[in-house]
C-alpha distance (Angstrom), angle and dihedral (degrees) to the residues before:
residue distance angle dihedral
M1 . . .
E2 3.75 . .
E3 3.79 113.2 .
S4 3.76 112.8 -112.4
P5 3.80 114.2 -118.8
T6 3.82 90.4 -145.7
N7 3.83 113.8 130.7
L8 3.82 123.4 -165.6
Y9 3.79 119.7 -160.5
R10 3.77 123.7 -175.7
F11 3.77 119.6 -155.5
A12 3.80 122.4 -142.2
P13 3.82 114.0 -83.6
A14 3.80 90.9 -117.9
Q15 3.82 90.8 57.3
R16 3.79 110.3 96.7
L17 3.80 117.7 -174.2
V18 3.80 131.7 -173.8
D19 3.81 93.8 -22.1
D20 3.80 113.4 52.5
R21 3.79 90.6 -159.4
S22 3.82 92.6 64.5
D23 3.78 120.0 104.3
F24 3.83 99.2 -165.4
C25 3.78 136.3 23.4
F26 3.80 124.0 -156.3
Y27 3.77 114.1 -159.6
L28 3.81 109.8 -155.6
E29 3.81 123.9 -167.9
L30 3.79 118.2 -172.7
A31 3.80 114.2 -171.7
T32 3.81 116.5 -157.2
E33 3.76 133.6 -170.4
P34 3.81 116.3 -107.0
N35 3.79 115.1 -82.8
T36 3.80 93.7 0.0
A37 3.78 112.1 136.2
E38 3.79 93.8 178.6
R39 3.80 93.0 61.7
L40 3.80 90.0 48.9
E41 3.80 90.1 54.0
D42 3.80 89.1 48.6
A43 3.78 88.9 53.8
H44 3.80 92.0 53.8
A45 3.80 89.9 45.5
I46 3.80 91.7 53.5
V47 3.80 90.5 51.3
Q48 3.79 92.9 48.5
V49 3.81 93.5 47.4
T50 3.80 91.0 49.0
A51 3.80 91.8 48.5
S52 3.81 92.5 47.7
A53 3.80 91.8 50.1
L54 3.79 92.3 50.6
R55 3.80 93.1 46.5
S56 3.80 91.2 50.0
A57 3.80 88.2 52.5
G58 3.81 89.3 60.8
C59 3.80 100.3 -99.4
R60 3.77 126.1 141.5
L61 3.79 103.2 -126.3
S62 3.79 137.9 -176.2
V63 3.83 124.6 -177.4
H64 3.80 121.1 -149.1
N65 3.80 123.9 -170.9
L66 3.80 104.2 -142.4
Q67 3.76 124.0 -137.7
A68 3.78 93.5 -132.5
P69 3.79 136.7 -4.0
D70 3.77 121.3 -101.1
C71 3.78 106.6 -82.4
E72 3.81 92.4 -146.7
I73 3.81 95.0 62.5
L74 3.80 100.0 25.7
A75 3.79 111.8 125.4
T76 3.80 100.5 175.4
S77 3.77 138.9 36.6
K78 3.81 118.6 -60.7
T79 3.80 91.0 -126.8
E80 3.81 91.1 56.2
T81 3.81 98.8 46.3
Q82 3.79 131.1 77.2
A83 3.82 116.3 -157.6
Y84 3.78 127.4 -161.9
A85 3.79 134.6 -178.9
L86 3.81 116.3 -150.4
L87 3.80 110.1 -164.2
I88 3.77 112.2 -158.8
G89 3.79 128.5 -168.1
S90 3.77 122.5 171.0
D91 3.77 114.7 -127.4
V92 3.80 108.6 -114.7
P93 3.80 110.7 -139.8
D94 3.76 117.0 -122.7
E95 3.78 109.2 -92.7
S96 3.73 124.5 -143.6
L97 3.77 121.0 -114.1
T98 3.81 92.4 -101.9
E99 3.81 92.0 51.0
R100 3.79 92.1 50.3
V101 3.81 92.2 48.9
A102 3.81 97.2 40.7
L103 3.79 119.1 96.7
P104 3.81 120.7 -117.6
P105 3.82 117.7 -101.9
L106 3.77 117.3 -80.0
T107 3.80 90.0 -119.5
D108 3.81 90.0 62.6
I109 3.81 91.7 48.6
Y110 3.81 89.4 47.7
A111 3.81 92.2 50.3
Y112 3.80 93.2 48.8
F113 3.82 105.2 35.8
G114 3.80 103.7 22.5
P115 3.82 133.4 -121.7
R116 3.81 100.0 -56.9
I117 3.81 98.7 57.6
A118 3.80 93.1 34.6
M119 3.81 90.0 54.8
Y120 3.80 89.6 53.0
F121 3.80 91.1 55.0
A122 3.80 89.6 45.9
W123 3.79 90.3 53.8
L124 3.81 91.7 45.9
A125 3.82 91.8 51.6
F126 3.81 92.0 46.7
Y127 3.80 93.5 47.5
T128 3.80 91.5 48.1
R129 3.81 91.0 53.3
M130 3.78 90.8 48.8
L131 3.82 89.4 56.3
V132 3.81 93.7 60.8
L133 3.81 96.1 82.3
P134 3.85 95.8 43.4
S135 3.81 89.1 46.9
A136 3.80 92.6 53.2
Y137 3.80 91.2 45.3
G138 3.80 91.1 48.1
V139 3.80 92.5 51.3
V140 3.81 90.3 51.0
V141 3.81 91.3 48.7
H142 3.80 90.7 48.6
V143 3.80 91.6 52.4
L144 3.80 90.1 48.6
E145 3.80 89.5 50.7
M146 3.79 89.4 54.5
L147 3.81 87.9 54.1
N148 3.83 92.3 45.1
L149 3.82 89.6 -114.2
A150 3.79 99.3 109.1
P151 3.82 117.2 149.8
S152 3.77 123.4 -122.3
Y153 3.80 121.6 -71.6
T154 3.79 88.0 -128.0
V155 3.81 93.4 66.1
H156 3.79 91.5 51.2
C157 3.82 92.1 46.3
V158 3.81 92.6 53.4
F159 3.80 90.3 45.9
I160 3.81 91.6 52.7
A161 3.82 94.5 43.2
I162 3.81 93.9 53.2
G163 3.80 92.4 39.8
T164 3.81 93.4 57.5
S165 3.80 90.9 56.5
L166 3.78 91.3 48.5
I167 3.80 90.5 51.2
A168 3.81 92.0 53.1
D169 3.82 93.5 45.6
M170 3.80 95.0 44.3
W171 3.78 90.8 49.0
R172 3.81 90.8 58.5
R173 3.79 88.9 54.9
R174 3.79 91.9 45.1
Q175 3.79 90.3 50.7
Q176 3.80 91.1 54.6
E177 3.80 90.8 48.9
I178 3.80 92.0 50.5
E179 3.79 94.2 48.5
F180 3.80 90.4 47.1
A181 3.82 91.4 50.0
W182 3.81 90.8 49.4
G183 3.77 92.6 46.1
Y184 3.77 87.1 -126.5
D185 3.78 124.7 146.1
G186 3.76 114.8 -154.9
V187 3.81 90.0 -147.7
L188 3.79 86.2 80.8
S189 3.79 88.2 70.3
S190 3.80 89.8 67.5
L191 3.81 95.9 37.1
H192 3.79 92.4 52.2
A193 3.80 96.0 40.8
T194 3.76 102.8 137.3
T195 3.77 126.7 -161.5
R196 3.77 115.9 -99.1
I197 3.78 117.0 -111.8
E198 3.81 90.9 -129.0
F199 3.82 92.9 53.9
R200 3.81 114.5 118.1
G201 3.80 110.2 -169.4
E202 3.77 139.9 171.6
W203 3.78 133.9 -134.9
M204 3.78 106.9 -103.7
Q205 3.79 140.2 153.5
D206 3.78 117.7 -93.6
P207 3.84 107.4 -117.5
V208 3.83 92.1 -143.4
S209 3.79 106.6 38.8
G210 3.78 99.2 20.1
V211 3.80 91.2 -133.1
P212 3.83 118.0 136.0
C213 3.80 110.8 -104.0
F214 3.77 137.4 175.9
D215 3.80 106.5 -115.5
F216 3.80 142.8 115.7
P217 3.83 121.4 -91.2
H218 3.78 113.1 -103.6
H219 3.81 96.0 -139.3
K220 3.81 91.8 55.8
R221 3.79 91.4 49.9
L222 3.81 91.1 48.0
L223 3.79 91.3 57.0
R224 3.78 89.8 51.3
Q225 3.80 91.9 47.5
L226 3.79 91.0 57.1
L227 3.80 89.1 65.0
A228 3.82 89.3 71.2
I229 3.82 92.5 68.8
P230 3.83 98.9 63.1
L231 3.81 89.7 40.6
L232 3.81 91.6 54.5
V233 3.81 92.4 46.0
F234 3.80 92.0 49.1
M235 3.81 93.5 49.1
C236 3.82 91.5 47.0
C237 3.80 88.9 52.8
L238 3.80 88.9 53.2
V239 3.80 88.8 51.5
G240 3.78 91.2 51.7
G241 3.79 90.2 48.8
Y242 3.79 95.8 53.4
V243 3.83 91.7 43.9
V244 3.80 91.2 56.0
G245 3.80 90.7 42.9
L246 3.81 91.8 52.8
H247 3.79 90.6 50.1
V248 3.80 91.9 51.0
L249 3.81 90.3 47.8
S250 3.80 91.4 49.2
E251 3.80 93.1 50.0
R252 3.80 92.9 48.7
L253 3.80 92.1 48.9
R254 3.79 91.4 49.4
A255 3.80 90.8 49.4
R256 3.81 92.3 45.8
F257 3.81 95.2 49.5
S258 3.79 99.4 30.9
D259 3.82 92.2 121.3
S260 3.81 92.0 53.9
C261 3.79 91.5 49.9
D262 3.82 91.3 48.8
H263 3.81 91.2 50.9
A264 3.81 90.3 47.3
R265 3.80 91.6 53.1
D266 3.81 90.6 49.1
D267 3.82 91.2 50.1
I268 3.79 92.4 50.5
Q269 3.79 92.5 47.5
E270 3.81 90.9 51.9
I271 3.81 95.1 54.4
E272 3.83 97.4 37.6
W273 3.76 119.1 103.9
G274 3.78 123.5 -160.9
T275 3.76 130.9 41.0
G276 3.75 136.0 -93.6
Y277 3.78 115.9 -10.2
W278 3.78 92.2 -18.6
S279 3.81 95.6 77.6
Y280 3.78 123.2 126.1
V281 3.78 137.4 -166.1
P282 3.83 118.3 -133.3
V283 3.79 116.5 -108.6
N284 3.80 93.9 -126.0
W285 3.80 92.4 55.3
I286 3.82 113.0 121.5
P287 3.81 115.4 -152.8
S288 3.77 117.2 -125.0
N289 3.78 127.2 -131.9
D290 3.79 89.9 -97.4
T291 3.80 91.0 55.7
T292 3.81 92.1 50.1
T293 3.80 91.6 47.8
C294 3.79 91.3 48.8
A295 3.81 91.2 50.7
L296 3.81 91.4 51.1
V297 3.79 91.7 48.2
S298 3.81 92.8 47.9
H299 3.82 100.8 41.4
G300 3.80 101.6 25.3
P301 3.83 96.6 83.1
S302 3.81 90.6 47.4
V303 3.80 92.5 52.6
L304 3.80 90.0 45.6
N305 3.80 88.7 50.2
A306 3.82 91.0 54.8
L307 3.81 90.9 51.3
I308 3.81 93.1 47.8
I309 3.81 90.6 49.3
H310 3.79 89.6 54.7
V311 3.82 92.9 47.4
M312 3.81 92.2 48.5
D313 3.81 90.7 48.6
V314 3.79 91.6 52.7
L315 3.81 91.8 47.0
Y316 3.79 94.2 48.9
Q317 3.80 90.3 44.0
L318 3.80 90.5 59.6
L319 3.80 92.3 46.9
A320 3.80 93.7 45.8
R321 3.80 92.5 49.2
K322 3.79 91.6 49.8
L323 3.79 91.1 48.4
T324 3.81 93.0 47.4
E325 3.80 90.2 49.4
F326 3.80 88.1 50.4
E327 3.83 90.1 53.8
N328 3.82 87.1 60.7
Y329 3.81 108.0 -144.1
R330 3.77 119.1 -168.3
T331 3.83 103.8 -142.8
L332 3.77 131.5 43.2
D333 3.81 93.1 -121.2
E334 3.81 92.3 56.0
H335 3.78 91.1 46.5
E336 3.81 92.9 50.2
A337 3.81 94.0 44.9
H338 3.81 93.4 54.1
L339 3.79 91.7 42.6
V340 3.81 89.7 55.1
A341 3.80 90.4 46.4
K342 3.80 89.5 55.7
R343 3.78 99.7 42.3
M344 3.79 106.2 39.1
P345 3.84 97.6 61.9
F346 3.78 89.1 53.7
H347 3.81 92.3 44.6
L348 3.80 89.0 52.3
V349 3.80 92.0 52.3
N350 3.80 95.6 39.6
S351 3.81 95.1 49.1
N352 3.80 96.6 44.1
A353 3.81 105.8 30.6
S354 3.81 95.5 93.1
L355 3.81 91.5 44.9
W356 3.80 92.5 49.9
F357 3.80 89.8 47.6
L358 3.81 92.8 52.8
A359 3.80 94.3 41.4
F360 3.81 101.4 46.2
Y361 3.82 105.8 21.4
V362 3.79 105.7 29.7
Q363 3.84 90.9 26.4
R364 3.80 96.1 -152.6
L365 3.79 110.8 142.3
D366 3.81 92.9 -177.4
R367 3.81 90.6 61.0
V368 3.81 91.3 45.4
R369 3.81 90.9 54.6
E370 3.80 91.7 46.4
R371 3.80 94.1 49.3
L372 3.79 93.8 43.5
W373 3.80 91.7 52.4
I374 3.80 91.4 50.5
L375 3.82 91.8 47.1
L376 3.80 92.0 52.2
V377 3.80 93.6 49.7
A378 3.82 96.8 39.1
T379 3.80 93.4 47.8
Q380 3.79 91.1 51.2
L381 3.81 93.1 49.7
L382 3.80 94.3 46.5
D383 3.80 94.2 47.5
N384 3.80 93.7 47.3
F385 3.79 90.4 49.2
K386 3.80 92.1 51.0
E387 3.79 94.6 45.7
V388 3.81 101.8 38.5
G389 3.79 111.8 6.6
L390 3.80 99.4 49.0
P391 3.85 97.2 47.9
L392 3.80 89.0 44.3
A393 3.80 91.6 52.4
I394 3.82 92.1 48.1
S395 3.80 93.7 48.3
V396 3.80 95.1 45.0
G397 3.79 90.6 46.2
G398 3.79 90.7 53.0
Q399 3.79 91.3 49.5
V400 3.79 91.6 49.4
L401 3.80 91.4 51.4
T402 3.82 91.3 47.5
A403 3.81 92.6 49.0
E404 3.80 91.1 47.7
S405 3.80 92.1 51.8
K406 3.82 90.6 49.4
R407 3.80 91.2 49.8
R408 3.80 92.6 51.4
R409 3.80 91.4 47.6
R410 3.79 90.5 49.8
Q411 3.81 91.8 49.6
S412 3.79 91.7 50.7
L413 3.80 90.8 51.3
Q414 3.80 91.4 49.7
I415 3.80 91.1 51.0
D416 3.81 91.1 50.1
N417 3.80 92.4 48.6
G418 3.81 92.0 47.5
A419 3.78 92.1 52.9
N420 3.81 91.9 53.7
N421 3.82 95.2 50.4
Q422 3.80 119.5 86.8
P423 3.82 116.0 -115.9
Q424 3.81 117.2 -110.1
R425 3.76 124.5 -124.2
K426 3.76 117.2 -89.6
N427 3.82 98.1 -118.3
S428 3.76 97.3 35.6
M429 3.80 118.7 115.1
P430 3.79 120.5 -136.7
T431 3.75 114.4 -106.8
L432 3.81 114.3 -120.7
R433 3.76 111.0 -143.0
P434 3.75 126.3 -179.7
T435 3.77 108.2 -107.6
R436 3.75 131.7 -172.8
E437 3.78 120.5 -144.7
W438 3.79 115.0 -132.9
V439 3.78 127.4 -168.0
D440 3.78 120.3 -140.8
V441 3.79 99.0 -149.8
A442 3.79 96.9 -179.0
K443 3.80 93.7 53.7
I444 3.79 94.5 46.1
A445 3.80 91.8 45.7
T446 3.80 90.8 51.8
E447 3.80 91.7 49.2
Q448 3.78 92.0 49.2
R449 3.79 92.9 48.4
L450 3.78 89.9 49.1
A451 3.81 90.6 48.7
R452 3.81 90.8 52.3
V453 3.79 91.5 49.0
L454 3.81 91.7 50.5
M455 3.80 91.0 47.0
Q456 3.80 91.6 52.0
K457 3.79 89.8 46.7
R458 3.80 90.1 57.1
Q459 3.80 91.5 51.5
A460 3.78 117.1 102.1
T461 3.80 120.6 -115.6
Y462 3.79 117.0 -107.6
R463 3.78 102.8 -130.8
D464 3.80 104.7 -169.5
T465 3.80 143.4 -55.3
F466 3.81 94.4 -91.0
A467 3.81 96.2 103.5
D468 3.81 91.8 47.5
Y469 3.80 94.1 50.0
K470 3.80 91.6 43.3
E471 3.78 91.6 54.1
L472 3.80 91.8 52.1
M473 3.80 93.7 46.0
V474 3.80 92.8 50.8
Q475 3.79 88.4 49.6
F476 3.82 90.0 48.0
G477 3.79 87.8 54.3
Y478 3.80 92.4 52.0
V479 3.81 91.5 50.3
T480 3.79 97.3 46.2
L481 3.81 97.4 40.1
Y482 3.79 101.5 44.3
S483 3.80 108.7 23.9
P484 3.84 92.4 105.2
I485 3.82 91.8 59.8
F486 3.83 96.2 31.3
P487 3.83 107.0 33.0
L488 3.81 94.0 179.3
A489 3.82 92.3 64.2
A490 3.81 92.0 93.9
A491 3.81 91.7 48.7
F492 3.81 91.7 51.1
A493 3.81 89.6 47.4
W494 3.82 91.9 50.5
L495 3.80 91.3 50.5
N496 3.80 90.5 47.5
N497 3.80 92.2 51.1
M498 3.79 92.6 50.0
I499 3.80 87.8 57.7
E500 3.81 93.9 37.3
S501 3.80 94.4 56.7
R502 3.80 91.1 55.3
S503 3.79 95.3 42.4
D504 3.82 92.7 48.4
L505 3.79 91.2 52.9
L506 3.80 91.3 42.8
K507 3.78 93.2 55.5
L508 3.83 90.1 54.0
V509 3.82 99.9 45.7
N510 3.80 101.7 29.9
R511 3.78 115.9 98.2
H512 3.81 89.0 -133.3
G513 3.81 91.6 52.8
Y514 3.79 132.9 66.7
Q515 3.76 130.3 -37.7
R516 3.77 115.6 -97.6
P517 3.82 105.9 -85.4
I518 3.77 122.5 -129.1
A519 3.82 113.8 -100.2
Q520 3.81 112.8 -106.9
H521 3.78 134.1 -175.5
A522 3.79 119.6 -112.7
R523 3.79 139.2 178.7
G524 3.80 104.1 -138.6
I525 3.78 113.5 -63.7
G526 3.79 90.9 -34.9
V527 3.77 118.9 -151.0
W528 3.80 91.2 -0.1
E529 3.79 89.1 78.5
K530 3.81 88.3 65.6
V531 3.81 89.1 49.6
L532 3.80 88.9 52.4
V533 3.80 92.0 52.7
S534 3.82 91.1 45.6
F535 3.80 92.2 52.2
S536 3.80 90.5 50.2
G537 3.81 89.0 55.4
V538 3.81 92.7 47.9
A539 3.81 88.3 49.5
V540 3.81 90.9 60.0
V541 3.81 92.2 52.4
V542 3.82 94.7 45.8
N543 3.81 94.0 46.0
C544 3.79 91.7 49.9
A545 3.82 88.5 49.3
L546 3.82 89.9 52.3
V547 3.80 90.6 52.1
W548 3.81 90.0 48.0
T549 3.81 92.4 49.7
Y550 3.81 102.3 43.0
E551 3.80 112.2 17.1
I552 3.78 113.2 23.6
D553 3.81 92.5 85.3
E554 3.80 91.6 56.7
L555 3.79 94.4 44.0
L556 3.82 96.4 47.2
P557 3.81 107.5 21.1
S558 3.82 95.8 157.8
W559 3.80 96.7 49.3
T560 3.77 124.2 95.9
E561 3.79 123.2 -113.2
L562 3.80 92.5 -105.1
Q563 3.80 92.5 50.2
R564 3.79 91.3 50.2
F565 3.77 91.2 50.2
A566 3.79 91.0 49.0
I567 3.81 93.3 51.4
V568 3.82 91.9 48.8
V569 3.81 92.1 50.0
G570 3.80 90.4 45.7
C571 3.80 92.2 51.6
E572 3.79 89.4 48.2
H573 3.81 91.3 55.0
V574 3.81 91.3 46.3
I575 3.81 90.1 53.9
F576 3.80 90.8 49.7
A577 3.82 89.1 50.2
V578 3.80 91.1 51.5
K579 3.81 90.3 48.7
A580 3.82 90.5 51.1
W581 3.81 91.1 48.9
L582 3.81 91.3 50.5
N583 3.80 90.0 49.8
W584 3.80 89.6 53.0
A585 3.81 98.1 40.5
V586 3.80 100.3 47.2
P587 3.84 109.2 77.1
E588 3.76 114.9 -129.9
V589 3.81 94.3 -144.7
P590 3.83 117.4 59.2
V591 3.79 118.1 -126.1
T592 3.81 93.5 -112.5
S593 3.79 92.8 53.2
S594 3.82 94.4 44.2
L595 3.81 93.7 50.4
S596 3.79 92.8 47.8
K597 3.80 91.7 52.4
K598 3.81 95.0 53.2
P599 3.82 111.8 107.3
A600 3.79 115.3 -110.8
L601 3.83 118.8 -128.0
S602 3.76 119.6 -121.8
P603 3.86 117.2 -115.6
R604 3.84 91.9 -107.2
R605 3.81 90.7 50.6
Q606 3.81 90.5 48.8
I607 3.83 91.5 51.8
K608 3.79 90.8 47.7
T609 3.80 91.6 49.2
A610 3.79 90.9 48.6
G611 3.83 90.6 50.4
N612 3.80 91.5 51.0
D613 3.78 90.1 50.5
E614 3.83 91.4 51.8
S615 3.80 91.9 48.5
L616 3.77 90.5 50.6
V617 3.78 90.0 51.7
A618 3.82 91.1 49.9
V619 3.81 92.5 49.7
S620 3.78 92.7 47.7
G621 3.82 90.3 48.4
């Protein structure tokens, strides 16, 4: 049988020609003998059979008759060869709402982005699940507060204090399970620790081995590290200044517009129906000018506080990054650890200073709840805008400008071509000629590749996971520090994390988001685990202070001030002791992971061990 001169070439799956929706492209060359109609019919038959088979397999298919074969792989004359492009795209079945909303498995994220980003999503998913029980408890407490049946703050404080320790301990176990499921050993993070590009070292003698090494002297770095202390103190003083200034502004506004606020309260009370907490305002009610003024006076300082917190965070972020760069660390892990050590103490003070001031100095729980609610919502909106909205706006704006420039260039070419053509007569009819549409695959493929390159160039660079972890840790602080006085904090945090997990993944995989980051090794969440433990300790102190400020008089009315203080301090130490016991009692490595990592004995070693056991039994007998 004569060998068929048919050649089949498959393009790479990432190559998309003519139709951007296609996933694969088959390039088919059918060589025919000169002046042989039968072979030409066979060529068309082969194409039709191939297309029918692919369509029956459930593929979306389009067939394009090419103007000329690809010159790079052409083996025969152009006049004797028919070329076809079969664009194939698998039909994606309609997903349910839950499948469209659900996140992909962590193994897929790990395979695509690497351990560092996958571990962040693992921590986010774990933390979100841990918020379910506090959210349900907070909703129940809030409903009981509306019915004037709220439980004691002390019960909620103990619940939060013990829960924070359980979260930290359970995360260590979850981290071991995840790394075991991935087959990933965190030791690789230290073995593959590469030197930072910005590192500027010196040749020096290793103090342990005495071998010359390229590093930075420790005494020089220590002097540079000491500069962080006055910077932190100065920035904390600025925070204290704007907190006091906001309080003075709020008090003056309330005194200036006190009549408007009184009239607004009277108007609302007149149109409310119901009693107690179960009172509602009709939908068709239109607020008066006094009501609007009262709302601005009440919520304006809180909104301004959220904006100032964001500005101060950005300012201190720039200073901390410059100072950490000046300290000149060799590896990325060292650089990130010291950057976190500089920034998180300030973030703790900056995010909570106004709340501490209102809770312990002004002692107004209603204002603390109002400001905390605004901080939770405003922080979520600002972070989502920075991470998703801003890159989307930049990318879409670049595409609009590119499309506009192409349109203007096309219009100018059409005008030039129209001027060169001769005008037709007025009564002449256009001649209809049969035309055949050809597709220049090489040109379209080049344009599409160039468009993808330009689109990726416009994408912002994903720096690191610091901002994502920082956002979650600040939120963790809000939940653990103020849940007794604002029970819905955990519910708001859970709702935020459900949106945050999708938006964080969207900004990494969306074409309008960030460029695909380089995969990096990581050992768990790194230094953020220490931040988590530190926040759980601060939560115990703050919750005990809340009980001392607002509830100790009702719980122990006959005790003296010194006795009350002693019982609060004693309870605080008992809680710390329970947290330490939980940290010691809960094993960090799950049983399944620990058993799988035990070395297996060889058969000869097992026989030898069994023989030793029998001899021991005989001797003892």
